[in-house]
N, C-alpha and C positions, 0 to 999 in steps of 0.2 A: 566674670562670674558675679552674680548678685544673690543676696539672701542666704549667706552661710548661716545666718541666725535661725534659719528654718530647719536645718539638718539636725537630727537628734544625736548623731555621732560625728561631731565636727572633726575630730582627729582623723577618722577614716576619710571624710570628705576632702580634707586638705591633702592627705596622703594620696588619694586617687587623682586629684587635680595635678599634683606633682608628677605622679607616675605617667600620666598621658600627655603631659606637656613636653614638647621637644626641647632639646638643649638650646639655650638662649631664647626660648620662647617666652612671650610676655603673658603674665597673669595679672589681669586687671579686675578689680571688683569693688564692691561697696557692701557694707553690712552694719547692722546695729551693734553697738558696743555698750556695755553697762558702765555705770559709775560716772557718767558725764552730766546727767540731769536726773535729779530725783523725781521730777514730774514724769519724764519719759520712762524711767525705770518702773515707776508705779503703774503706768499705763500698760507697759509690756507685761508685767507680772499679773496684773488684775484682769486684763482683757485679752491681750494678744496670745499669751500662753494658754489661757483657758479655752480659747477658740482654736488652739493648735496651729496658729499661723506662725508663731515663734516657738522654738524649742530650746530650753536651757540645757546645759550651762552656757553662759555667754562670756565672751572674752572682754577684758578691759582693753583700752587702747595699747597700754604697755605690753600686755600679754600677747595680743595679736601681732604687734611689732616684733617681739622676740620670736614668735612662731614663724613668721615670714623670714626674718633675717637668718634663721638657721640654715635655710636651703636656697634662698633667693638673694639677688642683689636688689635692694629696695630703691626704686627710682623715685617714687612719690608715696607719701603717706600723709594724708590730710584729714584731720578730725574736724568735723563741723557738727556741733551739738552732740547728738548721740549716734551719729553715723561716721564711719571712717571710709575714705576713698583711697585706694592704693593702686600702684602699678609696680610690678616686680618682674625681674628677669631670672629665669632658671639658670643656675650655675652649671 
């Protein structure tokens, strides 16, 4: 899955992803996270949100990790700049 930062209701999007994923299924994705780069955060808020390409609220790396670890076994979680790449397995 890519672009969770575009969903207006991220909680529902994550819940639906979990619901449709089979037991021990892999959930891999990447998305924008806030708080890693003030330049990127400004670009997102001033341009991308206004164009409706990104939709707040946005997770920080720590918040996204906690969200995933509640229901998945986290195999990989890599932050690169303002993007996070992850691989998780449904328990």
